C-alpha positions, 0 to 999 in steps of 0.5 A: 446491527449488520447481520449475515445474509441468507441466500436461498437458492431453489428450483426442481431437481436437476435444474443445476443449483449445485453447479450455479452455487459452486461457481457463485462461490468462486467469485464471492468468497464471502459466502459459505454453503450451508450443509443439508441433512438427508436420509438418503445414501451418498452418491458417488464422491459424496462425503458426510459432513462436506456434501451432506450430513447423512443420517437415519430416518429415526435419527432425522425424526428425532431432530424434528421432534427436538426442533433442531431442524430449520426446515425439512421436506420429504422427497422421493421417500427420503428426508432433506432438511437444514439444521437450524443452529448453524444458520443462526450462528452464521447470521449472528456472526455476520457471515453470509450463507447460501442454502441450496434448498427445496422449494418448500424448504425455502418457504419455510426458511422465509417464515423464519428469516423474512430478510432471506433473499429467495431465488428460484432457478428455472430450467431452459425447458422441461425437455432440457431438464429431462436430459440433465437428469438423464446425464446424471445417470444416477436414477432409473427412467421411472425416477426420472419421470417422477421428478419431471412430474414433480418439477412441473408442480414446483414451478407453479411455486415460482411466484412466491419467490423474489427473483426467478432466473432462467438457468440456460447458460451457467455464466449468465445465471451466475452473473444474475445471481450475483447482480442480485446480491450486489443490489441487496448490498446497495440497499440503504439499510445495508450501508450504515457504514458509509451513511455514518459519514453523513449522518450521526447514526 
C-alpha cells in the first residue's frame, strides 16, 4: 500500500537547509514541513507551532522519557527533536513530509523509517559557511567558531547519506532535490496505479 514519503534534509548549521526546503515546497506543494521541537529561545519572527514547538528542557526530557520524540540531539546546549506522532500520521495518511533535521537526528529517523530519503547539503566551502553564519547576525564570534568546528565533524558523516548536494546556487540545489524526489517516484514499487494497467495486482 502506498504511503507518504519522508524526506530528511540535513547539513551543517548555516548551510541553508531552511531556504532550500522553502523553495522546494513552492514547487512541490504535495509536501508538508515537519515542525521540530526545541528548548532554545525563538529568533526574530519565529512563532511557536509554526517554526518550532518551543518548550523548556524539563518538558522536552519528559517527552523523551515517554518516547514521544522520534529523534533528538543536543546542539550548543539546547535540545532539538521531532515529535513522532505527526510523522507516523503523515505517512499513514499518504502525505509527503520534509524534515529539516540534524545529522544525528536523520540517522535515527533512518533506523525507524528505512524508506526515508536522506539528503545531505554541503556548503561551497568552510569560508562560505562562516560568511553565512556571520550574516545571520544571531550569534557571537565564539559561537560561530564553535559551529564551524562542529560542521567540520558533521561533514564526515556525509557518506552515511544516500545523496549529497553542494548548496552553491539555490536554484540548482532545489532542482537537484526535486530530481531526487522524481527519481524516487519513478521506482517501480511506487507505480502501482500504472502497473495495474498491465498486471493483475
